[in-house]
C-alpha positions as CSV (number, residue, x, y, z in Angstrom):
1,M,64.9,-33.0,-19.4
2,H,67.6,-32.6,-21.7
3,N,68.7,-35.6,-23.7
4,L,71.9,-35.1,-25.9
5,S,71.1,-38.4,-27.5
6,R,67.5,-38.0,-28.5
7,C,68.3,-37.4,-32.0
8,G,70.6,-39.1,-34.6
9,G,73.2,-36.7,-34.8
10,W,74.1,-32.8,-35.4
11,C,72.2,-30.7,-37.9
12,N,73.7,-31.5,-41.4
13,P,73.8,-28.5,-43.5
14,V,72.8,-30.3,-46.5
15,M,69.7,-32.0,-44.8
16,V,68.6,-28.4,-43.3
17,V,66.0,-26.5,-45.0
18,R,67.2,-23.7,-46.8
19,E,65.6,-21.2,-45.0
20,E,66.9,-22.6,-41.6
21,L,70.7,-22.6,-43.3
22,D,70.2,-19.2,-44.4
23,A,69.4,-18.0,-40.6
24,G,72.2,-20.0,-39.1
25,H,69.6,-21.9,-37.1
26,C,70.0,-25.4,-35.8
27,P,68.2,-26.1,-32.7
28,R,69.9,-29.4,-31.4
29,F,73.2,-27.9,-31.8
30,Q,72.1,-24.7,-29.8
31,E,70.6,-26.9,-27.3
32,S,73.8,-28.7,-27.1
33,I,75.9,-25.5,-26.7
34,E,73.6,-24.2,-23.9
35,F,73.5,-27.4,-21.7
36,L,77.3,-27.6,-22.0
37,G,77.8,-23.8,-21.4
38,R,76.0,-23.9,-18.5
39,R,78.0,-22.8,-15.4
40,W,80.6,-24.8,-14.1
41,M,79.8,-27.8,-16.7
42,A,83.0,-27.6,-18.7
43,S,85.2,-27.5,-15.4
44,I,83.5,-30.2,-13.9
45,L,83.7,-32.3,-17.1
46,R,87.6,-31.5,-17.4
47,P,88.9,-33.7,-15.0
48,M,86.9,-36.8,-16.2
49,F,89.0,-36.6,-19.4
50,D,91.9,-38.3,-17.3
51,G,89.3,-41.0,-16.0
52,P,87.1,-41.6,-13.3
53,V,86.7,-39.3,-10.4
54,R,85.3,-39.0,-6.9
55,F,82.8,-36.3,-6.0
56,S,85.2,-34.7,-3.3
57,D,87.9,-34.4,-6.5
58,L,85.6,-32.6,-8.5
59,L,85.0,-30.1,-5.7
60,D,88.8,-29.6,-5.1
61,A,89.5,-29.3,-9.0
62,V,87.0,-26.6,-9.1
63,P,87.4,-23.4,-7.0
64,H,84.2,-22.0,-5.7
65,L,81.8,-24.6,-6.7
66,S,79.2,-25.7,-4.2
67,S,78.5,-29.3,-3.2
68,R,74.7,-28.6,-4.0
69,L,75.5,-27.1,-7.7
70,L,78.2,-30.2,-8.2
71,S,75.5,-32.4,-7.6
72,Q,72.8,-30.9,-9.6
73,R,75.4,-30.8,-12.7
74,L,76.3,-34.3,-12.3
75,E,72.7,-35.5,-12.5
76,E,72.4,-33.7,-15.3
77,L,75.4,-35.1,-16.9
78,C,74.1,-38.4,-15.9
79,R,70.2,-37.7,-17.4
80,A,71.9,-36.6,-20.6
81,G,74.3,-39.7,-21.1
82,V,77.1,-38.1,-20.7
83,V,78.6,-39.1,-17.4
84,T,77.9,-42.2,-15.1
85,H,78.6,-43.0,-11.8
86,R,79.4,-46.3,-10.2
87,L,81.1,-48.0,-7.4
88,M,84.8,-48.6,-7.7
89,E,86.9,-49.8,-4.9
90,G,84.1,-49.2,-2.2
91,C,83.6,-45.7,-3.5
92,P,81.4,-43.8,-6.0
93,R,83.2,-42.3,-8.9
94,Y,82.0,-40.5,-11.9
95,E,83.4,-41.0,-15.4
96,L,82.7,-40.2,-18.8
97,T,80.4,-42.5,-21.0
98,D,81.7,-42.8,-24.8
99,M,79.2,-39.8,-25.6
100,G,81.2,-37.5,-22.9
101,R,84.4,-38.9,-24.4
102,D,83.6,-37.5,-27.6
103,L,83.6,-34.2,-26.2
104,E,87.2,-34.3,-25.4
105,H,88.0,-33.1,-29.2
106,V,85.5,-30.3,-28.7
107,F,87.5,-29.2,-25.4
108,L,90.8,-29.4,-27.3
109,A,89.3,-27.4,-30.3
110,I,88.1,-24.4,-27.7
111,D,91.5,-24.7,-25.8
112,R,93.2,-24.1,-29.5
113,W,91.0,-21.0,-30.2
114,N,92.0,-19.5,-27.0
115,R,95.4,-19.8,-27.5
116,R,95.0,-18.4,-31.0
117,W,93.5,-15.3,-29.4
118,P,95.0,-15.1,-26.1
119,D,94.5,-11.3,-25.9
120,T,91.1,-11.2,-26.9
121,E,88.2,-11.7,-24.2
122,P,85.3,-13.4,-25.5
123,G,82.7,-11.6,-27.5
124,E,85.3,-8.9,-28.0
125,S,86.6,-7.8,-31.3
126,P,90.3,-8.7,-32.0
127,A,92.5,-5.8,-32.5
């Protein structure tokens, strides 16, 4: 089970052993990137930055996402402490925890990066 909150924080280059720093390796960072980079994960999280959402709202917001995979991803996000669900007005809603809301600046940074390099596909060298 993935738990983004199990460690005290991101890898601090000052505290990382020199060999790890030279190799550019930080296991916690890599685990977090892989977790958040799972298929549809970012698309599921993005609508929650505007507030609590219903399951059906998420299905509508993410074309081609199956209800089965959405359920799986929401369960993973809840277990990781990024999302919580509760009844609001008699209907279950999903919302970001404080940990999840902290990801908004990450999403904004990725948006800025994409706007800066609009004609470059990820993994492709800029011209």
